[in-house]
C-alpha positions as CSV (number, residue, x, y, z in Angstrom):
1,M,227.0,208.4,208.9
2,F,228.8,207.0,212.0
3,T,230.7,204.3,212.2
4,R,230.7,201.6,215.2
5,L,234.0,202.9,216.4
6,A,232.6,206.5,216.1
7,I,229.7,205.5,218.3
8,E,231.9,203.7,220.5
9,Q,234.4,206.5,221.6
10,E,235.1,207.7,225.1
11,P,233.7,211.1,225.8
12,P,236.1,213.9,226.2
13,K,237.3,215.0,229.2
14,G,235.3,217.5,231.0
15,A,231.8,216.0,229.1
16,R,228.5,216.4,231.2
17,G,226.5,213.4,232.2
18,V,225.5,211.0,229.1
19,P,221.7,210.5,229.3
20,L,220.0,206.7,228.8
21,R,223.3,204.9,230.3
22,G,223.0,201.5,229.1
23,H,220.2,202.1,226.9
24,P,220.1,199.6,223.9
25,Y,219.5,202.8,221.4
26,W,223.2,203.5,221.6
27,T,224.2,200.6,219.7
28,K,221.7,202.3,216.6
29,S,222.5,203.9,213.8
30,P,221.5,207.0,213.0
31,E,218.9,205.7,210.3
32,E,217.4,203.2,212.9
33,L,216.8,205.7,215.4
34,R,214.8,207.9,212.6
35,F,213.0,204.8,211.6
36,I,212.3,203.9,215.4
37,M,211.1,207.6,216.1
38,K,208.7,207.7,213.0
39,D,207.1,204.2,213.7
40,A,206.7,205.1,217.2
41,K,204.8,208.3,216.1
42,D,202.5,206.3,213.8
43,A,202.2,203.8,216.6
44,A,201.0,206.5,219.8
45,D,198.9,208.4,216.8
46,A,197.5,205.0,216.0
47,N,196.4,204.5,219.7
48,R,195.1,208.0,220.9
49,D,191.8,206.7,222.2
50,G,193.2,203.8,223.8
51,D,195.3,202.9,226.7
52,P,197.3,206.1,227.6
53,K,200.2,203.6,228.9
54,V,200.4,202.3,225.6
55,E,200.5,205.5,223.9
56,G,203.3,207.0,226.7
57,K,205.5,203.8,225.6
58,Y,205.4,204.9,222.2
59,L,206.0,208.7,223.2
60,D,208.9,207.5,225.3
61,Q,210.5,205.5,222.5
62,M,210.4,208.4,220.5
63,N,212.1,210.7,223.0
64,D,214.8,208.4,223.8
65,A,215.7,208.1,220.3
66,A,215.7,212.0,219.9
67,T,217.8,212.3,222.7
68,I,220.8,210.2,221.4
69,L,220.4,211.8,218.0
70,Y,220.6,215.0,219.8
71,Y,223.4,214.2,221.8
72,R,225.5,212.5,219.1
73,K,225.1,215.7,217.2
74,N,226.3,218.0,219.8
75,H,229.3,215.8,221.1
76,G,231.0,214.6,218.2
77,G,228.6,211.6,217.4
78,Y,230.2,209.0,220.1
79,A,228.9,206.9,222.7
80,P,230.8,206.4,226.0
81,A,232.4,202.6,225.9
82,G,229.9,200.4,227.6
83,Y,227.2,201.9,226.4
84,G,224.1,200.0,224.8
85,S,223.2,196.4,225.5
86,S,225.4,193.5,225.3
87,R,223.5,191.3,223.2
C-alpha cells in the first residue's frame, strides 16, 4: 500500500513526462482508483444505449485511473509534488 509520502515524492532525474498533471486522482489510494475503475465501468455498461457523451465520460474516468495506477507501478509508486487537487 502506498503511503501519502510515497505518493507525493519527486520523480527521479531523467523521468519522462508525468501524465495527467494536476489531476485529483493523484491523491487517491490504489484501492480508491480500482473502485473508481469498477464503478465507472458499471456506469458505462448501464449507459450503453444512452447518450454516447455520458458513456465516454465514464470510460475516460476508467482510463485516467488506470493511467495513474500504471504510472505508479512502473515508476516506484510516487506522484510528483504538486500533483492532484489542493482541496
